[in-house]
C-alpha positions in Angstrom: 92.9 104.1 94.4 94.9 101.0 95.5 95.2 97.7 93.8 91.9 96.1 92.8 91.7 92.3 92.5 88.5 90.7 91.5 87.4 87.9 93.8 87.4 85.4 90.9 90.9 86.3 89.7 93.8 84.0 90.4 97.0 85.9 91.3 100.2 84.1 92.3 101.7 85.2 95.6 105.1 85.5 93.8 103.9 88.1 91.3 104.3 91.8 91.8 101.5 94.3 90.8 101.9 98.1 91.0 99.6 100.6 92.6 96.3 101.6 91.1 96.1 98.5 88.9 93.0 96.5 88.2 92.8 92.7 87.8 89.5 91.7 86.3 87.2 88.7 86.7 88.8 85.3 86.0 92.1 86.8 85.0 95.2 84.6 85.8 98.5 86.0 86.9 101.2 83.3 87.2 104.4 83.1 89.2 107.0 85.7 88.9 104.9 88.1 86.8 105.7 91.9 87.2 103.0 94.4 86.4 103.5 98.1 86.7 101.3 100.9 88.1 98.0 101.9 86.6 97.5 98.8 84.5 94.3 97.0 83.7 94.2 93.3 83.1 90.7 92.6 81.7 88.6 89.5 82.4 89.9 86.1 81.4 93.3 87.4 80.3 96.3 85.1 81.2 99.7 86.6 82.1 102.1 83.6 82.1 105.1 83.2 84.3 108.1 85.5 83.9 106.2 88.2 82.0 107.1 91.8 82.7 104.6 94.6 82.0 105.3 98.3 82.4 103.0 101.0 83.6 99.7 102.1 82.1 99.2 99.0 80.1 95.8 97.6 79.2 95.5 93.9 78.4 92.3 92.8 76.7 89.9 89.9 77.4 91.2 86.4 76.7 94.7 87.6 75.7 97.6 85.4 76.6 101.0 87.0 77.3 104.2 84.9 77.8 102.8 81.6 76.5 105.1 78.9 75.2 106.5 79.4 71.7 105.2 77.4 68.8 108.5 75.7 68.1 108.6 72.0 67.9 111.9 71.5 69.6 111.1 73.9 72.5 112.1 72.7 76.0 109.4 73.9 78.3 111.9 74.1 81.2 113.7 77.0 79.4 113.5 80.2 81.4 112.6 83.1 79.1 110.4 86.2 79.1 108.1 88.6 77.5 108.6 92.3 78.2 105.9 94.9 77.5 106.9 98.5 77.9 104.8 101.4 79.2 101.6 102.8 77.7 100.9 99.7 75.5 97.3 98.7 74.7 96.6 95.1 73.9 93.2 94.1 72.5 91.2 91.0 73.0 92.6 87.5 72.3 96.1 88.8 71.5 99.0 86.3 71.9 102.6 87.1 72.6 105.0 84.2 73.0 108.1 84.0 75.1 111.6 83.4 73.7 112.9 80.0 72.7 116.3 80.8 74.3 117.4 80.6 77.8 117.0 84.1 79.3 115.8 85.3 75.9 113.2 88.0 75.6 110.3 88.8 73.3 109.9 92.6 73.4 107.1 95.1 72.7 108.1 98.7 72.9 106.6 101.9 74.3 103.2 103.1 73.2 102.3 100.2 70.9 98.7 99.1 70.1 98.2 95.5 69.4 94.6 95.1 68.1 92.3 92.1 68.6 93.6 88.6 67.6 97.0 89.8 66.6 100.1 87.7 67.3 103.7 88.3 68.1 105.8 85.2 67.8 108.7 84.1 69.9 111.8 86.4 70.0 110.0 89.2 68.2 111.3 92.7 68.8 108.8 95.5 68.3 110.0 99.1 68.6 108.0 102.1 69.9 104.5 103.3 68.8 103.8 100.4 66.5 100.3 99.4 65.5 99.3 95.8 64.7 95.7 95.9 63.3 93.2 93.1 63.9 94.6 89.6 63.0 98.1 90.7 62.0 100.5 87.8 62.5 104.2 88.1 63.2 106.3 85.0 63.0 109.2 84.2 65.3 112.3 86.5 65.3 110.5 89.3 63.4 111.7 92.8 64.1 109.6 95.9 63.5 110.9 99.5 63.6 109.4 102.5 65.4 106.2 104.1 64.0 105.3 101.2 61.7 101.7 100.0 61.0 100.9 96.4 60.1 97.5 96.1 58.4 94.7 93.7 59.4 95.3 90.1 58.5 98.8 90.7 57.2 101.3 87.9 57.7 105.0 88.4 58.3 107.4 85.4 57.8 109.8 84.5 60.6 113.1 86.3 60.7 111.8 89.1 58.5 112.9 92.7 59.3 110.5 95.7 58.9 112.2 99.1 59.2 110.8 102.1 60.9 107.9 104.1 59.6 106.6 101.3 57.3 103.0 100.9 56.3 102.0 97.2 55.6 98.7 96.8 53.8 95.9 94.6 55.0 96.2 90.9 54.1 99.8 91.5 52.8 102.2 88.5 52.7 105.6 89.6 53.8 108.5 87.1 53.5 111.3 89.5 52.7 112.9 92.4 54.5 111.1 95.8 54.3 113.2 99.0 54.3 112.2 102.0 56.3 109.5 104.5 55.5 107.8 102.7 52.6 104.4 101.2 51.9 104.1 97.5 51.0 101.1 95.5 49.9 100.3 92.1 48.4 103.1 89.7 48.3 106.4 91.6 49.0 105.4 94.5 46.7 106.9 97.9 47.5 104.4 100.7 46.6 106.3 103.9 47.2 107.1 105.9 50.3 104.8 106.1 53.3 104.3 109.9 52.7 101.3 110.1 55.1 103.4 108.6 57.9 106.3 110.9 57.1 104.2 114.0 57.2 102.5 113.0 60.4 105.9 112.7 62.0 106.8 116.2 60.6 109.7 115.0 58.5 111.1 117.8 56.5 110.5 118.1 52.7 114.3 117.9 52.2 114.4 114.6 54.0 111.5 113.3 52.0 113.1 114.4 48.8 116.3 112.5 49.6 114.2 109.4 50.5 112.5 109.6 47.2 115.8 109.7 45.4 117.3 106.6 47.1 114.0 104.7 46.8 114.1 105.1 43.1 117.8 104.2 42.9 117.6 101.1 45.0 114.1 99.7 44.7 113.0 100.7 41.2 116.2 99.7 39.3 117.2 96.2 38.2 120.1 94.8 40.0 121.2 93.7 43.5 119.7 96.1 46.1 122.8 95.6 48.2 125.1 96.8 45.4 122.8 99.7 44.6 122.6 100.8 48.3 126.4 100.7 48.6 126.6 102.9 45.5 124.3 105.4 47.1 126.4 105.5 50.2 129.8 105.6 48.5 128.8 108.3 46.1 127.1 110.3 48.8 123.9 110.4 46.8 121.9 110.7 50.1 122.9 114.4 50.6 123.7 113.9 54.3 120.1 113.2 55.2 119.6 110.9 58.1 116.5 108.9 56.9 118.0 108.5 53.5 121.2 107.2 55.1 119.2 104.8 57.3 117.2 103.6 54.3 120.4 102.8 52.3 122.2 101.2 55.2 119.2 98.8 55.8 120.2 96.9 52.7 123.7 96.2 54.1 122.4 93.4 56.3 119.7 90.7 56.3 119.5 87.3 54.7 115.9 87.1 53.4 116.2 89.5 50.4 114.2 92.6 50.0 110.7 93.7 48.8 110.9 95.3 45.3 108.9 97.7 43.3 106.2 96.2 41.0 107.8 97.7 38.0 111.1 95.9 38.7 109.3 92.6 39.3 107.4 92.8 36.0 110.6 93.6 34.1 112.2 90.4 35.5 
């Protein structure tokens, strides 16, 4: 099967579309767009100039990729991009905004699934195999680690970091950094490890045990999480386990503060 362009689609002559791709009715492909092989751009979707899409990507009805960022001081003459990796599924009415910086890039990694009406703000950086459920909203400059799940209607504040393997509950309000492999719900409330996600990834019981230890030492104790994390690393309380080390090191950077366990918040 060769490239299929519906007669009502509008495709710029300066765009590049790979073999076996399908461009549906009334879809618009602007200047300089690159689309890989075996993609499907469904009806009424708009792929804005400078957007780069990998192979085997499906873009749902009425989605807009590469639109201008919602930033009051943005200069529309800025040349910036959105990059979508391979095997990504994008539902209906999804919006992904391009970077506010010259030659900047908003990125969505391999194998992600962005469900209907979800949003990725400018300069976002999504890792691989991430799911955004319906209506999940990521502000500008948000980073999300591999294998994370953002629940339906959840809102993530600009510049927040979400580590790998995180489960964010539906309608959650996230304005602080979320360390790897945990569950968060409500307003910045840590609710324990994401044990379901860890088991699905076949993480060993020893790794999980080490994660439980550092979780309790950092997120369930009163005190500065940065200081507590340094203590875990300096005293080698992580037992040489990779995920526990990554969990502890997450607290060594960031400017927004960190989600905390409900028990700690109540004590304060």
